[in-house]
C-alpha positions as CSV (number, residue, x, y, z in Angstrom):
1,M,65.4,54.3,-67.0
2,S,64.5,57.6,-65.2
3,K,61.0,57.6,-66.7
4,D,60.3,54.4,-65.3
5,I,61.3,55.7,-61.8
6,Y,59.0,58.8,-62.1
7,K,56.3,56.4,-63.4
8,N,56.5,54.1,-60.3
9,R,56.6,57.0,-57.9
10,Y,53.4,58.4,-59.6
11,N,51.8,55.1,-59.3
12,I,52.6,54.9,-55.7
13,V,51.3,58.3,-54.9
14,Q,48.2,57.9,-56.9
15,G,47.7,54.5,-55.0
16,I,48.0,56.1,-51.7
17,A,45.6,58.8,-52.6
18,V,43.1,56.2,-53.7
19,T,43.5,54.3,-50.7
20,F,42.9,57.1,-48.4
21,A,39.7,58.1,-50.5
22,V,38.2,54.7,-50.4
23,I,38.9,54.6,-46.5
24,F,37.3,58.0,-46.2
25,I,34.3,57.0,-48.4
26,L,33.9,53.8,-46.4
27,R,34.1,55.5,-43.0
28,L,31.6,58.1,-44.2
29,F,29.2,55.5,-45.5
30,Y,29.6,53.7,-42.1
31,L,28.7,57.0,-40.1
32,Q,25.9,58.1,-42.4
33,V,24.3,54.7,-43.1
34,I,25.3,51.9,-40.7
35,D,25.7,53.7,-37.5
36,K,22.3,55.4,-37.0
37,K,23.4,57.2,-33.7
38,Y,25.8,59.5,-35.6
39,V,23.0,60.4,-38.1
40,S,20.7,61.4,-35.3
41,L,23.5,63.4,-33.6
42,A,24.0,65.2,-36.7
43,R,20.2,66.2,-36.6
44,N,20.9,68.1,-33.3
45,N,18.0,70.4,-33.8
46,A,15.8,67.2,-33.2
47,V,17.6,66.0,-30.0
48,K,17.2,67.7,-26.8
49,E,19.5,67.4,-23.8
50,L,17.6,67.6,-20.7
51,D,19.0,67.9,-17.0
52,V,17.5,65.3,-14.7
53,Y,17.5,66.9,-11.2
54,P,17.9,64.4,-8.3
55,T,15.4,64.1,-5.5
56,R,16.9,66.2,-2.5
57,G,17.3,64.1,0.5
58,Y,14.7,63.9,3.2
59,V,15.3,65.4,6.7
60,Y,14.0,63.6,9.9
61,D,13.9,64.3,13.6
62,R,15.7,62.1,16.2
63,N,12.6,60.1,16.4
64,G,12.0,59.5,12.7
65,E,9.5,62.3,12.1
66,L,9.7,63.6,8.8
67,I,10.4,67.3,8.9
68,V,11.4,68.2,5.4
69,Y,10.2,66.8,2.2
70,N,9.9,67.4,-1.5
71,E,7.1,68.9,-3.8
72,A,7.2,68.8,-7.6
73,I,7.2,72.2,-9.4
74,Y,8.3,73.1,-13.0
75,D,10.6,75.8,-14.6
76,L,9.5,76.9,-18.0
77,M,12.5,76.6,-20.2
78,V,13.1,78.3,-23.6
79,I,15.6,77.9,-26.4
80,P,15.5,81.5,-27.9
81,R,16.6,80.3,-31.3
82,Q,13.6,78.2,-31.7
83,A,11.1,80.7,-30.1
84,K,10.3,82.7,-33.1
85,G,7.0,83.5,-34.5
86,I,5.1,82.2,-31.7
87,D,1.7,83.4,-30.6
88,T,2.9,85.4,-27.5
89,S,-0.7,86.7,-26.9
90,K,-1.7,83.1,-26.1
91,L,1.3,82.1,-24.2
92,C,1.0,85.3,-21.9
93,E,-2.6,84.6,-21.3
94,L,-1.7,81.0,-20.2
95,L,1.1,82.3,-17.8
96,G,-0.9,85.3,-16.5
97,I,1.8,87.9,-17.8
98,T,1.6,90.8,-20.1
99,K,3.4,91.1,-23.4
100,D,5.7,93.8,-21.6
101,D,6.6,91.1,-19.1
102,Y,7.4,88.8,-21.7
103,E,9.7,91.0,-23.4
104,A,11.4,92.0,-20.2
105,R,12.2,88.3,-19.4
106,L,13.7,87.8,-22.8
107,T,15.9,91.0,-22.4
108,A,17.0,89.9,-18.8
109,M,17.8,86.6,-20.3
110,R,19.9,87.8,-23.1
111,S,21.8,90.2,-20.8
112,A,22.7,87.4,-18.4
113,K,26.3,86.2,-18.2
114,G,26.8,83.0,-20.5
115,F,23.7,83.6,-22.4
116,S,23.4,81.6,-25.6
117,S,20.4,81.5,-28.0
118,Y,21.1,77.9,-28.7
119,K,20.9,76.7,-25.1
120,P,18.0,76.2,-22.7
121,N,17.3,79.2,-20.5
122,V,14.9,79.6,-17.6
123,F,11.8,81.8,-18.7
124,M,9.8,81.4,-15.7
125,K,10.6,79.6,-12.5
126,Q,8.7,77.4,-10.3
127,L,5.2,76.9,-11.7
128,S,2.9,74.9,-9.7
129,L,1.8,71.5,-11.0
130,K,-1.7,73.1,-11.5
131,D,-0.4,76.1,-13.5
132,Y,2.0,73.8,-15.5
133,S,-0.8,71.4,-16.4
134,R,-2.9,74.2,-17.8
135,L,0.0,75.3,-20.0
136,Q,1.1,71.8,-21.0
137,E,-1.9,71.1,-23.2
138,Y,-1.0,74.0,-25.3
139,L,2.8,73.9,-25.4
140,Y,3.0,72.4,-28.8
141,L,1.9,75.8,-30.1
142,F,5.2,77.5,-28.7
143,P,8.3,76.0,-30.3
144,G,11.4,76.2,-28.1
145,F,9.5,76.2,-24.8
146,Y,9.4,73.2,-22.5
147,G,8.9,72.4,-19.1
148,Q,11.5,71.0,-16.6
149,V,10.5,69.4,-13.4
150,R,12.2,70.6,-10.2
151,T,11.4,70.1,-6.5
152,I,11.0,72.6,-3.8
153,R,11.1,72.0,0.1
154,K,8.0,71.5,2.3
155,Y,8.1,71.8,6.0
156,P,5.0,70.1,7.7
157,H,5.8,71.3,11.2
158,R,6.5,75.0,10.2
159,C,9.3,75.6,12.8
160,A,13.1,75.4,13.1
161,A,13.6,77.6,10.3
162,T,16.9,78.8,11.5
163,I,18.1,75.2,11.7
164,L,16.7,73.8,8.6
165,G,17.5,76.7,6.3
166,D,16.2,77.2,2.8
167,I,16.9,76.7,-0.9
168,G,17.7,79.5,-3.3
169,E,19.2,80.0,-6.9
170,V,23.0,79.8,-7.2
171,D,24.7,83.0,-7.4
172,D,28.0,83.7,-9.8
173,K,30.3,82.8,-7.1
174,Q,28.9,79.5,-6.5
175,I,28.7,78.8,-10.2
176,E,32.4,79.6,-10.4
177,E,33.4,77.5,-7.5
178,S,31.6,74.5,-8.8
179,K,33.8,74.3,-11.9
180,G,30.8,74.2,-14.3
181,Y,28.6,71.7,-12.3
182,Y,26.1,74.5,-11.3
183,K,24.3,76.6,-14.1
184,P,22.3,79.7,-13.8
185,G,18.9,78.7,-12.4
186,D,20.0,75.9,-10.3
187,Y,19.1,75.8,-6.7
188,V,21.2,75.1,-3.7
189,G,21.0,75.3,0.2
190,K,21.4,79.0,1.3
191,S,21.3,78.6,5.0
192,G,20.9,76.1,7.8
193,I,21.8,72.6,7.3
194,E,20.7,72.8,3.7
195,K,23.6,74.9,3.2
196,V,26.1,73.0,5.4
197,Y,25.1,69.6,4.0
198,E,24.5,70.7,0.4
199,K,26.8,68.0,-0.9
200,E,25.0,65.2,0.9
201,L,21.4,66.5,0.5
202,G,21.7,67.6,-3.1
203,G,22.5,64.5,-4.7
204,K,24.1,64.4,-8.3
205,R,22.4,65.7,-11.4
206,G,21.7,63.3,-14.5
207,K,21.2,64.0,-18.2
208,K,18.6,62.5,-20.6
209,F,18.5,62.9,-24.4
210,V,15.2,63.0,-26.1
211,F,13.8,63.2,-29.6
212,V,11.5,66.2,-30.3
213,D,9.1,66.9,-33.4
214,V,8.7,70.1,-35.1
215,H,6.4,71.2,-32.5
216,N,9.0,70.8,-29.8
217,R,7.1,67.8,-28.3
218,E,9.3,64.9,-27.0
219,M,8.9,61.8,-29.1
220,G,10.8,59.2,-27.1
221,S,14.3,58.5,-25.8
222,F,17.3,59.0,-28.2
223,N,19.3,55.9,-28.9
224,N,17.6,53.9,-26.2
225,G,19.0,56.1,-23.5
226,D,22.5,54.9,-24.3
227,F,23.9,58.4,-23.5
228,D,21.7,59.2,-20.6
229,T,23.1,59.4,-17.1
230,I,21.0,58.6,-14.0
231,A,20.4,61.2,-11.4
232,R,21.6,60.1,-7.9
233,S,19.2,61.0,-5.0
234,G,20.4,63.2,-2.1
235,D,21.3,61.5,1.2
236,N,18.7,61.5,3.9
237,V,19.6,63.3,7.1
238,V,18.5,62.4,10.6
239,T,18.8,65.5,12.9
240,T,19.3,65.4,16.6
241,L,16.1,67.6,17.0
242,N,13.2,66.6,19.0
243,I,10.7,68.3,16.7
244,K,7.8,68.3,19.2
245,L,10.1,69.9,21.9
246,Q,11.3,72.5,19.2
247,E,7.6,73.5,18.5
248,Y,6.8,73.8,22.2
249,A,9.8,75.9,22.8
250,E,9.0,78.4,19.9
251,K,5.4,78.6,21.3
252,L,6.8,79.6,24.7
253,M,9.1,82.4,22.9
254,Q,6.4,83.8,20.8
255,N,6.3,87.7,21.0
256,K,9.6,87.9,22.6
257,K,13.2,88.2,21.4
258,G,15.8,85.7,22.5
259,S,17.2,82.2,22.3
260,I,16.6,78.8,23.5
261,V,19.4,76.0,23.3
262,A,18.7,72.5,24.6
263,I,21.5,69.9,24.4
264,E,21.8,66.0,25.3
265,P,25.0,66.6,27.5
266,T,26.4,63.1,27.1
267,T,26.1,63.2,23.3
268,G,26.5,66.8,22.2
269,E,23.2,66.3,20.3
270,I,21.0,69.5,20.2
271,L,17.4,68.8,20.9
272,A,16.0,72.1,20.4
273,L,17.4,75.4,19.1
274,V,15.0,78.5,19.0
275,S,15.8,82.0,17.6
276,S,13.1,84.1,18.4
277,P,11.2,85.7,16.6
278,G,11.2,82.9,14.2
279,Y,9.2,82.3,10.9
280,D,7.6,79.4,8.9
281,P,10.3,78.0,6.8
282,N,7.6,77.6,4.1
283,L,7.7,81.3,3.5
284,L,11.0,80.8,1.6
285,C,9.7,78.2,-0.8
286,G,8.5,78.4,-4.3
287,A,7.6,81.5,-6.3
288,V,6.9,83.6,-3.1
289,R,10.5,83.3,-1.8
290,G,12.0,86.5,-3.3
291,E,9.2,88.7,-1.8
292,N,9.1,87.1,1.3
293,F,12.9,87.2,1.9
294,K,12.8,90.8,1.3
295,S,10.1,91.3,4.0
296,L,12.0,89.2,6.6
297,L,15.4,91.0,5.7
298,T,13.7,94.3,6.5
299,D,11.7,93.2,9.6
300,S,13.1,95.3,12.7
301,L,12.8,92.1,14.8
302,L,15.5,90.4,12.5
303,P,13.9,86.9,12.1
304,L,16.7,85.8,9.7
305,Y,19.4,86.5,12.5
306,S,20.5,83.3,14.2
307,R,20.6,84.4,17.9
308,P,21.8,81.0,19.3
309,T,25.0,81.2,17.4
310,L,25.5,84.9,16.5
311,A,24.1,87.0,19.5
312,T,26.5,87.5,22.3
313,Y,25.6,88.5,26.0
314,P,27.3,89.1,29.3
315,P,26.6,85.8,31.1
316,G,26.2,87.3,34.5
317,S,25.8,85.0,37.4
318,S,25.5,82.0,35.2
319,F,29.1,82.3,34.9
320,K,29.9,82.0,38.6
321,P,30.4,78.2,38.6
322,V,33.4,78.5,36.4
323,V,34.8,81.2,38.7
324,A,34.4,78.8,41.6
325,L,35.9,75.7,39.7
326,I,39.0,77.6,38.7
327,S,39.9,78.7,42.2
328,L,39.3,75.1,43.5
329,Q,41.5,73.7,40.7
330,E,44.4,76.2,41.6
331,G,44.1,75.4,45.3
332,V,43.7,79.1,46.4
333,Q,40.5,78.3,48.3
334,G,38.5,75.2,49.4
335,V,35.0,74.2,49.4
336,N,34.5,75.6,52.9
337,Y,35.9,79.0,52.0
338,T,33.9,81.9,53.8
339,V,33.3,85.4,52.7
340,P,31.3,87.7,55.0
341,C,28.7,89.8,53.1
342,N,27.1,92.8,54.6
343,G,26.0,94.2,51.2
344,M,29.2,95.9,50.4
345,Y,32.6,94.8,48.9
346,I,35.3,97.5,49.3
347,F,38.6,96.7,47.5
348,A,41.4,99.0,46.2
349,G,39.4,102.1,46.4
350,L,36.3,100.4,45.0
351,S,32.9,100.1,46.9
352,L,30.9,97.4,45.2
353,H,27.4,96.3,46.2
354,C,25.9,92.8,46.4
355,S,22.6,92.5,44.5
356,H,20.4,91.5,47.4
357,H,20.6,90.9,51.2
358,H,21.4,87.5,52.4
359,P,23.4,85.6,55.0
360,S,27.2,85.3,54.7
361,C,28.3,82.5,52.6
362,T,30.3,79.7,54.3
363,T,30.8,77.3,51.4
364,V,30.9,77.4,47.6
365,Q,27.3,75.8,47.7
366,T,25.7,78.5,49.6
367,A,27.6,81.1,47.6
368,L,26.0,79.7,44.5
369,E,22.6,79.3,46.1
370,Q,22.7,83.0,47.2
371,S,24.6,84.2,44.1
372,C,26.7,86.4,46.4
373,N,28.5,88.9,44.3
374,P,31.2,89.8,47.2
375,Y,32.0,86.0,47.4
376,F,32.8,85.5,43.6
377,W,34.7,89.0,43.5
378,Q,36.9,87.6,46.2
379,T,37.1,84.1,44.7
380,F,38.2,85.8,41.4
381,R,40.8,87.7,43.2
382,N,42.3,84.6,44.9
383,A,42.9,83.0,41.5
384,I,44.4,86.1,39.9
385,E,46.5,87.0,43.0
386,N,47.7,83.5,43.1
387,K,51.3,83.6,44.5
388,A,52.2,80.4,42.5
389,F,52.5,82.8,39.5
390,S,55.2,85.6,39.3
391,T,53.0,88.0,37.3
392,I,49.4,88.8,36.8
393,Q,49.9,87.9,33.0
394,E,50.7,84.3,34.1
395,S,47.9,83.9,36.6
396,Y,45.3,85.4,34.3
397,G,46.6,83.5,31.2
398,K,45.9,80.3,33.0
399,W,42.6,81.5,34.1
400,V,41.8,82.2,30.3
401,D,43.1,78.6,29.3
402,V,40.6,77.1,31.8
403,C,37.7,79.1,30.5
404,H,38.7,78.1,26.7
405,S,38.7,74.5,27.9
406,F,34.8,74.8,28.7
407,G,34.5,76.0,25.1
408,L,34.2,79.7,26.1
409,G,35.7,82.4,23.8
410,M,35.8,80.2,20.7
411,K,33.4,78.7,18.4
412,T,31.8,75.5,19.5
413,G,32.1,73.9,16.0
414,V,28.3,73.4,15.8
415,D,27.2,72.3,12.1
416,L,25.5,75.5,11.2
417,P,26.6,78.0,8.7
418,S,27.5,80.9,11.1
419,E,28.9,81.2,14.5
420,V,30.9,83.8,16.7
421,N,33.6,83.3,19.2
422,G,32.1,85.2,22.0
423,N,34.7,86.9,24.2
424,I,37.1,85.8,26.9
425,P,39.5,88.8,27.0
426,T,43.1,87.8,26.8
427,V,46.2,88.9,28.4
428,H,47.1,90.7,25.0
429,Y,43.8,92.6,25.2
430,F,44.5,94.0,28.7
431,N,48.1,94.7,28.0
432,K,47.1,96.7,24.9
433,M,44.4,98.5,26.8
434,Y,46.2,99.4,30.1
435,G,49.9,98.6,29.3
436,E,51.8,95.6,30.8
437,N,52.1,97.0,34.3
438,G,48.9,99.1,34.3
439,W,46.3,96.4,35.3
440,H,45.7,94.1,38.3
441,S,42.8,92.2,39.7
442,A,40.8,95.3,40.7
443,T,41.1,96.4,37.2
444,I,39.3,93.5,35.8
445,I,37.2,92.5,39.0
446,S,33.8,92.6,37.2
447,L,35.0,89.4,35.3
448,G,34.4,87.6,38.7
449,I,30.6,87.9,38.2
450,G,30.4,87.4,34.5
451,Q,30.3,91.0,33.5
452,G,32.8,93.4,31.8
453,E,34.3,92.2,28.6
454,I,33.1,88.5,28.9
455,L,30.5,87.6,26.2
456,V,28.9,84.2,25.3
457,T,26.6,83.0,22.9
458,P,23.4,81.0,23.9
459,I,25.0,77.8,22.3
460,Q,28.1,78.3,24.3
461,L,26.1,78.8,27.6
462,A,24.0,75.6,27.0
463,N,27.3,73.8,26.1
464,L,29.0,75.1,29.4
465,Y,26.1,73.6,31.3
466,A,26.3,70.3,29.6
467,C,30.0,70.3,30.6
468,L,29.0,71.1,34.3
469,G,26.4,68.3,34.1
470,N,28.9,65.9,32.7
471,Q,31.3,67.0,35.3
472,G,34.3,67.8,33.2
473,Y,33.7,67.1,29.5
474,Y,31.6,68.1,26.5
475,I,30.9,66.7,23.0
476,T,30.9,69.2,20.2
477,P,27.3,70.4,19.8
478,H,25.7,69.3,16.5
479,I,22.5,69.1,14.6
480,V,22.9,66.1,12.4
481,K,22.7,62.7,14.0
482,K,23.0,60.4,11.1
483,I,23.4,60.6,7.2
484,T,22.4,57.7,5.1
485,D,22.6,56.9,1.3
486,P,18.9,56.1,0.4
487,E,20.2,53.5,-2.3
488,T,22.8,51.6,-0.1
489,N,21.6,52.5,3.4
490,K,25.4,53.2,4.3
491,D,25.7,55.4,7.3
492,L,27.8,58.5,6.3
493,T,27.8,60.2,9.7
494,R,30.9,61.9,11.0
495,K,32.2,61.4,14.6
496,Y,32.2,64.2,17.0
497,E,35.1,65.3,19.2
498,K,35.0,64.9,23.0
499,H,36.6,67.8,24.8
500,T,37.9,67.6,28.5
501,T,38.3,70.6,30.5
502,L,41.3,71.6,32.8
503,I,39.3,71.1,36.0
504,D,39.7,67.8,37.9
505,A,36.5,65.8,38.2
506,S,36.9,65.9,42.1
507,H,36.0,69.6,42.1
508,F,32.7,69.3,40.3
509,P,30.4,67.6,43.2
510,P,30.3,70.6,45.4
511,V,29.6,72.9,42.5
512,V,26.7,70.7,41.1
513,E,25.3,70.5,44.6
514,G,25.3,74.4,44.8
515,L,23.4,74.5,41.4
516,F,20.9,72.1,42.8
517,D,20.4,74.3,45.9
518,V,19.9,77.3,43.6
519,V,16.8,75.8,42.0
520,E,15.5,74.3,45.4
521,A,16.0,77.4,47.6
522,G,18.0,80.0,46.0
523,T,17.6,82.5,43.2
524,A,16.1,80.2,40.6
525,R,13.3,78.8,42.8
526,A,11.0,79.9,39.8
527,A,12.4,76.9,37.8
528,H,11.6,74.2,40.6
529,V,9.5,71.1,39.0
530,N,8.2,68.6,41.4
531,G,10.0,65.4,40.7
532,I,12.8,66.7,38.8
533,T,16.3,67.5,40.1
534,L,17.0,70.5,38.0
535,C,20.5,72.4,38.7
536,G,21.0,75.7,37.2
537,K,21.7,79.4,37.7
538,T,19.8,82.6,36.8
539,G,21.4,85.6,35.3
540,T,20.5,89.1,34.7
541,A,22.7,90.3,31.7
542,Q,23.1,94.1,31.8
543,N,21.6,95.9,28.8
544,P,22.7,99.7,28.2
545,H,19.8,100.0,25.7
546,G,16.8,99.1,27.9
547,D,15.6,96.5,30.3
548,N,18.1,93.7,31.1
549,H,18.1,90.5,29.7
550,S,16.6,87.6,31.6
551,M,18.9,84.5,31.5
552,F,18.9,80.8,32.9
553,A,21.2,77.9,32.2
554,G,21.0,74.4,33.9
555,F,20.7,70.7,33.3
556,A,18.7,67.8,34.7
557,P,18.6,65.6,36.3
558,E,21.3,66.2,38.9
559,F,23.2,63.0,38.1
560,N,23.5,61.6,34.5
561,P,21.8,64.5,33.2
562,K,19.6,64.0,29.9
563,I,19.2,67.7,29.0
564,S,21.1,70.9,29.4
565,I,19.5,74.2,28.6
566,A,20.2,78.0,28.1
567,V,17.3,80.5,27.7
568,I,17.9,84.1,27.0
569,V,14.8,86.7,26.9
570,E,16.0,89.9,25.7
571,N,14.6,92.8,28.0
572,G,13.0,90.2,30.1
573,G,14.2,91.6,33.3
574,F,15.4,89.3,36.1
575,G,16.5,85.7,35.2
576,A,13.5,84.4,37.5
577,D,11.0,86.5,35.6
578,Y,11.1,84.7,32.2
579,A,14.2,82.5,31.5
580,A,13.9,80.4,34.5
581,P,10.3,79.5,34.2
582,I,10.6,78.9,30.5
583,A,13.7,76.5,30.9
584,S,11.8,74.6,33.6
585,L,8.7,74.1,31.3
586,I,11.1,72.8,28.5
587,V,13.0,70.4,30.8
588,E,9.7,69.0,32.3
589,K,8.1,68.6,28.7
590,Y,11.4,66.8,27.6
591,L,11.7,64.7,30.6
592,N,8.0,63.9,31.4
593,D,6.4,64.5,28.1
594,T,3.6,66.5,29.8
595,I,3.3,69.6,32.2
596,Q,1.9,69.0,35.7
597,T,-1.5,70.6,36.3
598,Y,-0.2,72.9,39.1
599,R,2.1,74.4,36.4
600,L,-0.4,75.0,33.7
601,P,-1.0,78.6,34.7
602,L,2.8,79.2,34.6
603,E,2.9,77.7,31.1
604,K,0.0,79.9,30.0
605,K,1.7,83.0,31.5
606,M,4.7,82.4,29.5
607,M,3.3,81.6,26.4
608,E,1.1,84.7,26.5
609,G,3.8,87.1,27.7
610,N,4.3,89.8,25.2
611,L,7.5,91.9,25.1
612,L,7.0,93.4,21.6
613,S,6.4,97.0,23.0
614,K,9.9,96.7,24.7
615,Y,11.5,96.3,21.4
616,G,9.6,99.4,19.9
617,V,7.2,97.4,17.7
618,K,3.3,96.8,18.2
619,T,2.9,93.7,16.0
620,N,5.0,90.8,14.7
621,K,5.1,91.6,11.0
622,T,6.6,88.0,10.4
623,A,3.9,86.3,12.0
624,K,1.3,88.1,9.9
625,M,3.0,87.0,6.5
626,N,1.0,84.7,4.4
627,L,2.1,81.6,2.3
628,E,1.2,81.3,-1.2
629,G,-2.3,80.0,-1.8
630,E,-3.4,80.5,1.8
């Protein structure tokens, strides 16, 4: 009986083993004979996985003018394990490199983080179509080497470099943050809107699997492309820029340091944004990018520095409208408030001078027209010494809050990579500097004329005058107007916030009238344009390191303005010397699309004005840089 039990158990175990063996054999037969794709996959040395890079999105100006497009280039890739015993002399000859260069490239490749001799590595970046076509004919001689098509950016208008930005190779941090999406050798936006809108412009990479023969030549798609994934093209971006106005503004600023920012007040759309000196954005494209970037980085004129968003200046007299509005809002003085001016302002032991002789100001309009310093010192005092507040900390704190409501002392939120706050000194700042009981209106009187610790960026100044033109509000300044998916034409644009000041709308008309008088008969007469009601204010920002900075900010026309503008020319002297004329030319060009004949000599003078000697340089190094092949 017991023998039968053991025999039955043996038969059961044997049956199970045979069953599993049959299943395994059948499965193996299916994988190796019936399902061909697994046979092919097993021959992984005959199947190559290729990245399919998407077409980067195009960039247009507000009028549909193409301002950034793509041009095909090639990266020469190598799989080191396969690249053995090749004729390096022939390869070096075709590539125009030495054998030492060849070995140096392989050494650098092997020392790179994540290197694998089984995976594709970039041997030489960004070969032109001409160079790659010459190499392709002989590529079968070099196992392990193959070309991978890429694209670089091209800029037909050769301007707006600070805005548009550039493309460069990913760094280790970007690779890590992408969680494996980016690989060494990939390219991403490095500055400007290329960086800010990388996700939208960059698209999504695809994959392609191909058969290759023993000479590493592609022999067709693997498994009819079942494993391939399609690359998704980047979204197209329509900017707010008027590219013709941008080009014109850059010409006016050639051989000068400074900024121009022009905004459409009712929308916050940036029409032009100039950082001078600038550079041709094509300089940072293709194989010449590295060398040119080093030259730009070491240029004493700092062409890579985005002055409109990073440089700060005391606003000077261009800040006086804000001082007037705060006092009108607080009710400490009216429109017809009068301050006698005999050229001196004596207060708390201080003897302060007006900047020029003029009649006494009997209204806020005439005070703005004449830019009377004593008037605005007194106006500032009236707000800070307001009896409605029990302490200077309370009254000054309210003054700071109103300044902030104009977008001053904080980032505007513009869609560019870098921006600074500027400075509206706070109560805490003065308490820390002087002690809570150690300061009063006389201590900070210079703020009343836009001097002292107050600092603004050019984009804040243009935005301030957009707010004045709108009589109480501004829209977050922005560069991108519209983003569309090229496949679905779906609009992906985000909305921009409307900001309302703490000043009642009823207080703006007399201030706006005063700004109109400034251009018609006051300190900014150099900005007058026949037929255009330009309102604005000159400023002369003090500069301890040399000649003062020339400033102008304004908007036009007076009612329902279409453009606000801020111009700063470093070491340009008085506001009327450079900034006001340049601003008026840009406004006229934008509104009329032409410059009147009588103003052509002024245009010529501004374009030919050369201040390089004031910056300690004789020639513009950046302007002399050459593009590849030119």
